[in-house]
C-alpha positions in Angstrom: 67.5 204.7 118.0 66.8 206.2 121.3 66.7 204.4 124.6 63.0 205.1 125.4 60.2 202.9 125.8 56.5 202.7 126.6 55.4 204.3 129.8 56.3 202.0 132.7 59.3 200.6 130.9 61.9 199.7 133.3 65.1 199.9 131.5 65.2 196.3 130.3 65.3 195.1 126.6 64.0 191.5 125.7 66.2 190.3 122.7 64.5 187.7 120.4 66.3 184.9 118.5 65.7 186.6 115.1 68.1 189.2 116.3 70.6 186.7 117.7 70.7 184.8 114.6 71.0 187.9 112.4 73.9 189.0 114.5 75.9 185.7 114.2 75.2 185.3 110.6 76.2 189.0 109.9 73.2 189.8 108.2 72.4 193.1 106.9 70.4 194.1 110.0 73.1 193.0 112.2 74.8 196.3 112.2 71.6 198.0 113.3 71.0 195.4 115.9 74.5 195.7 117.4 74.3 199.5 117.5 70.8 199.2 119.2 72.1 196.8 121.8 75.2 199.1 122.5 73.0 202.2 122.8 70.7 200.3 125.2 73.5 198.8 127.3 75.1 202.3 127.3 71.8 203.7 128.8 72.0 201.1 131.5 69.5 198.8 129.9 69.5 195.0 131.0 69.4 192.7 128.0 67.0 189.8 128.6 66.4 186.5 126.8 64.3 183.6 127.9 66.2 180.4 128.4 64.7 179.1 125.2 66.5 181.7 123.2 69.5 179.4 123.1 67.8 176.5 121.9 65.9 178.3 119.4 69.1 179.8 118.2 70.8 176.4 118.0 67.8 174.9 116.1 67.7 177.6 113.5 71.5 177.7 112.9 71.9 173.8 112.7 68.6 173.1 110.8 67.7 175.9 108.6 71.3 177.2 107.9 73.1 173.7 108.1 75.8 175.1 110.5 77.9 172.2 111.9 78.3 171.7 115.6 81.5 173.5 115.7 80.1 176.7 114.0 76.9 176.6 116.2 79.1 176.5 119.4 81.2 179.5 118.2 77.8 181.4 117.4 76.6 180.7 121.1 79.9 181.8 122.4 79.5 185.1 120.3 75.9 185.6 121.5 77.1 185.1 125.1 79.6 187.9 124.6 76.6 190.4 124.1 75.9 190.5 128.0 72.6 188.7 127.7 70.9 187.9 130.9 69.0 184.4 130.6 65.7 184.3 132.3 64.8 180.9 133.5 61.4 179.6 132.7 59.0 178.9 135.5 55.1 178.1 135.5 53.9 181.6 135.9 56.0 182.6 132.8 54.7 179.6 130.8 51.1 180.3 131.7 51.4 184.1 130.8 52.9 182.8 127.5 49.8 180.7 126.9 47.7 184.0 127.5 50.0 185.9 125.0 49.7 183.1 122.4 45.9 183.0 122.6 45.5 186.9 122.6 47.9 187.4 119.6 47.8 184.2 117.6 51.7 184.0 118.0 53.8 180.7 118.1 54.7 179.7 121.7 58.3 180.8 121.1 57.4 184.1 120.0 54.7 184.6 122.9 57.3 183.7 125.3 59.5 186.9 124.2 56.2 189.1 124.4 55.3 187.7 127.9 58.8 188.2 129.3 58.7 191.8 127.8 55.4 192.5 129.5 56.1 190.8 132.9 59.6 192.6 132.9 58.0 195.9 131.7 60.7 195.8 128.9 61.1 196.8 125.4 61.2 194.1 122.6 63.9 193.9 119.9 62.9 191.8 117.1 63.2 191.4 113.3 59.8 189.5 113.2 57.0 191.7 112.1 54.0 189.8 113.4 55.7 189.7 116.9 56.3 193.4 116.6 52.7 194.1 115.7 51.6 191.9 118.7 54.1 193.8 121.0 52.8 197.2 120.0 54.7 200.2 121.6 57.0 197.8 123.2 58.5 196.7 119.8 61.7 197.8 118.3 61.4 196.3 114.8 64.5 196.1 112.8 63.7 195.7 109.0 64.7 192.7 106.8 62.8 189.7 107.6 59.1 189.8 106.8 58.5 186.7 108.9 60.0 185.1 112.0 62.6 182.4 111.9 61.0 179.2 111.0 57.5 178.2 112.1 54.3 179.2 110.3 51.2 180.0 112.5 48.9 177.2 113.2 45.3 177.5 111.8 43.6 178.3 115.3 39.9 177.8 115.1 37.3 179.4 117.3 37.2 181.7 120.2 39.9 181.7 123.0 39.2 178.8 125.4 41.3 179.5 128.4 38.9 182.1 129.7 36.0 179.5 129.9 37.6 178.0 133.0 35.9 179.8 135.8 39.2 180.5 137.8 41.1 181.7 134.8 41.0 185.4 135.5 42.1 185.1 139.1 44.7 182.6 138.3 46.3 184.7 135.5 46.1 187.8 137.5 47.9 185.9 140.3 50.5 184.7 137.8 51.0 188.1 136.3 51.6 189.5 139.8 54.1 186.8 140.7 56.1 187.2 137.5 56.0 191.1 137.7 57.4 190.8 141.3 60.2 188.7 140.2 61.2 191.5 137.8 61.1 193.9 140.7 64.1 192.1 142.4 67.1 190.3 140.9 66.2 188.3 137.8 67.0 184.7 138.2 69.4 183.7 135.4 72.8 184.0 134.1 74.3 187.0 132.6 77.0 186.8 129.7 79.8 189.2 128.9 79.7 192.6 127.5 79.2 193.7 124.0 82.3 193.3 121.7 
């Protein structure tokens, strides 16, 4: 596990909910995940999550694993101690997510992690093989889960549709530029504590 990424990587790492849930549930891959996070933090990487990471984690823990509210609260506290920086969602990021969803046939939740990684020129730490495939060289795939956390991909039919709008290319180019310019400066969001 070496802190190296694709050319143009800016020293940031996007962490998806499959990793967060594995950490708090103490799954087998949690040791590898914690080691990877420590190595990246030690190399000066900023650990990023989209704001939806917290809701997705709550949903999976409470609905899939039947955690009571007190246990979910404790899990959220534990995740905050990792020093994650929460990136707020804005319209450009949401629309970049739509682009990723259509290009890679991901759920919107998974697409958001990849859109954030692309806009931030960051690596992406995941245990979701489909998301890792879509992320290509940006992905750091930790083995164990063959699929993501919950949702099955929707059966999309036909060719992508967003590109049919005459202004789509210029609009997406402008949104990508705006999202990338935000990652050059301070990120809007909150940062948790350090790794424990």
